[in-house]
C-alpha positions as MATLAB code, in Angstrom:
seq = 'MTMSTFVGSELGAKLGRLSRVALLSLAVFGTSLAVDAVEQRAEAAGVPEIGKVAVVDMQRILNETAAGKKARKDLETSSLAKQKKLDKRREKLEADQAKIGSLQGDAQQQAAEKLQRDYYELQSMYMTLQQELAEQEGRTLEKMYANCQVLAKELAKDFSLDLVLIRDQSTVLYVGNGVDLTDEVIKRYDKQYK';
ca = [
     104.269  -31.556  -72.836;
     107.300  -32.641  -71.041;
     108.052  -35.590  -69.034;
     107.318  -33.871  -65.769;
     103.906  -32.623  -66.549;
     102.777  -36.121  -68.436;
     103.638  -37.952  -65.292;
     102.209  -35.271  -63.069;
      98.732  -35.788  -65.353;
      98.728  -38.999  -65.055;
      99.338  -39.552  -61.231;
      96.784  -37.028  -60.916;
      94.158  -39.241  -62.759;
      95.626  -42.222  -60.644;
      94.991  -39.847  -57.275;
      91.887  -38.523  -58.485;
      90.883  -42.658  -58.814;
      92.105  -43.556  -56.136;
      90.656  -40.933  -54.260;
      86.994  -41.712  -55.566;
      87.556  -44.984  -54.890;
      88.429  -44.309  -50.877;
      85.391  -42.041  -50.561;
      83.261  -44.820  -51.664;
      84.253  -47.316  -49.673;
      84.272  -44.681  -46.462;
      80.480  -44.331  -47.924;
      79.658  -48.109  -48.275;
      81.327  -48.605  -44.887;
      79.313  -46.107  -43.181;
      76.411  -47.076  -44.516;
      76.941  -50.413  -42.873;
      77.818  -48.783  -39.426;
      74.891  -46.617  -39.719;
      72.688  -49.735  -40.365;
      74.207  -51.962  -37.589;
      73.515  -48.979  -35.513;
      69.766  -48.698  -36.333;
      69.693  -52.942  -35.220;
      71.363  -52.510  -31.917;
      69.333  -49.297  -31.203;
      66.356  -51.669  -32.391;
      67.527  -54.620  -29.831;
      68.291  -52.191  -26.909;
      64.926  -50.705  -27.374;
      63.283  -54.238  -27.526;
      61.664  -54.459  -30.402;
      60.592  -57.752  -30.756;
      60.746  -59.550  -33.796;
      57.826  -60.403  -36.318;
      56.983  -64.036  -36.321;
      54.055  -65.133  -38.387;
      51.396  -62.713  -39.739;
      47.966  -63.377  -40.700;
      45.656  -61.204  -42.709;
      41.406  -60.834  -42.692;
      39.687  -59.218  -45.471;
      36.996  -57.163  -43.316;
      34.960  -56.396  -46.633;
      34.483  -60.107  -46.769;
      33.904  -60.492  -43.511;
      30.723  -57.548  -44.083;
      29.723  -58.999  -47.318;
      29.275  -63.087  -46.520;
      28.339  -63.010  -42.864;
      24.960  -63.459  -41.250;
      25.587  -59.966  -39.000;
      27.095  -58.181  -42.358;
      23.706  -59.267  -44.712;
      21.485  -58.371  -41.496;
      23.165  -55.282  -41.390;
      23.231  -54.108  -45.100;
      19.252  -55.087  -45.328;
      18.906  -53.008  -42.168;
      20.419  -49.669  -43.981;
      18.915  -50.273  -47.103;
      15.494  -50.414  -45.310;
      15.576  -47.681  -43.407;
      17.304  -46.076  -46.310;
      14.227  -46.846  -48.797;
      11.945  -45.213  -46.041;
      13.762  -41.926  -45.380;
      13.815  -42.145  -49.378;
      10.248  -42.631  -49.712;
       9.974  -39.740  -47.264;
      11.750  -37.556  -49.339;
       9.991  -38.527  -52.332;
       6.675  -37.849  -50.921;
       7.562  -34.072  -50.006;
       9.401  -33.334  -53.283;
       6.413  -33.958  -55.297;
       4.845  -32.252  -52.759;
       6.656  -29.387  -54.073;
       6.207  -29.644  -57.382;
       2.869  -29.521  -57.102;
       2.965  -26.356  -55.293;
       5.099  -25.329  -57.995;
       2.406  -26.033  -60.665;
       0.120  -24.203  -58.920;
       2.090  -21.165  -58.265;
       1.760  -20.148  -62.309;
      -2.020  -20.226  -61.774;
      -1.796  -17.198  -59.210;
      -1.676  -13.749  -59.418;
      -0.253  -10.739  -57.722;
       0.382  -10.854  -53.669;
      -1.332  -14.633  -53.723;
       2.004  -15.677  -55.818;
       4.952  -13.976  -53.541;
       3.533  -15.291  -51.121;
       3.435  -18.678  -52.527;
       6.797  -18.694  -54.398;
       8.347  -17.523  -50.940;
       6.486  -20.368  -49.346;
       7.950  -22.835  -51.945;
      11.126  -21.299  -51.681;
      10.940  -22.216  -47.789;
       9.872  -25.903  -48.389;
      12.748  -26.369  -50.691;
      15.569  -25.254  -48.099;
      13.509  -27.762  -45.529;
      13.483  -30.127  -48.521;
      17.302  -30.074  -47.987;
      18.039  -29.864  -44.533;
      15.530  -32.634  -44.347;
      18.094  -34.816  -46.992;
      20.881  -33.944  -45.315;
      19.467  -34.624  -41.711;
      18.409  -38.488  -43.531;
      22.227  -39.024  -45.107;
      23.412  -38.322  -41.678;
      21.498  -40.062  -40.064;
      22.213  -43.179  -42.257;
      25.999  -42.371  -42.148;
      25.679  -42.644  -38.180;
      24.081  -46.037  -38.175;
      26.320  -47.596  -41.021;
      29.013  -45.801  -38.679;
      27.579  -47.976  -34.972;
      27.115  -50.965  -37.367;
      30.762  -50.883  -38.344;
      32.255  -50.461  -35.699;
      30.119  -53.286  -33.494;
      31.802  -55.185  -36.360;
      34.968  -53.833  -36.173;
      35.061  -54.843  -32.313;
      33.769  -58.266  -32.435;
      36.565  -59.096  -35.378;
      39.041  -57.323  -33.361;
      38.001  -60.224  -30.590;
      37.880  -63.504  -33.133;
      41.647  -61.699  -34.215;
      42.526  -62.068  -30.917;
      41.710  -65.902  -30.614;
      43.568  -66.537  -33.837;
      46.574  -65.387  -33.443;
      46.303  -67.284  -30.072;
      45.138  -70.051  -31.926;
      47.442  -70.315  -34.410;
      50.516  -68.747  -32.912;
      50.287  -65.775  -34.675;
      52.697  -62.230  -33.614;
      50.383  -60.245  -36.088;
      46.883  -59.850  -37.274;
      46.550  -57.242  -40.120;
      43.513  -55.869  -41.319;
      43.607  -56.834  -45.746;
      43.320  -53.942  -47.742;
      44.683  -53.494  -51.909;
      46.138  -50.176  -50.354;
      47.932  -51.623  -47.653;
      48.814  -55.234  -48.273;
      50.566  -55.866  -51.533;
      50.181  -59.150  -51.507;
      49.582  -62.514  -49.110;
      51.183  -66.107  -49.684;
      49.038  -69.044  -49.397;
      47.529  -69.930  -45.812;
      48.169  -66.627  -44.632;
      44.266  -64.850  -44.963;
      41.944  -66.273  -42.718;
      39.406  -64.706  -43.564;
      37.377  -67.601  -44.559;
      38.232  -68.917  -40.552;
      37.242  -65.748  -39.193;
      33.411  -65.460  -41.385;
      32.598  -68.988  -39.437;
      33.534  -68.362  -36.202;
      31.796  -64.768  -36.717;
      28.363  -66.587  -37.866;
      29.047  -69.203  -34.902;
      29.639  -66.496  -32.168;
      27.449  -63.183  -33.161;
      24.312  -64.331  -33.966;
];
């Protein structure tokens, strides 16, 4: 290897390292410029800074308020009544099915067809009753949620909050002490919405 080749390869290696360092510096500088530009756009768009934040656990409100307990009891009562109606219909179908074995010919065929129609009616009735229960539950949840929104606005004003979030395992991963206002919402809910 000649001296010029040795010097050339050493110089090439140094230039290669220097260009990688320069590219890395440009990338870091470019990233900081991009972040500055985003921050400037947010400021120019009038995006406010968020100060005080609190959370409310809706599941606890549903379970612990008087209105939530009453709603759950009403749903259970309605569900039991609907279940009794279905059970009565199912028992009749089972009794009719037991009778089919004692029939012969056309009478057995007609009884089997009627049993099939009655079975489809039972399935339809079941789906209708399930839908009614879901709608009843949905109306209850909407009403309680709307009431909680009113209370959240009052709490935000009383505690100078900028943001009140629903506490949920999939959306709020951590909550510090003093940030969860669920107990206060429950007290106010029971007082305001009897």
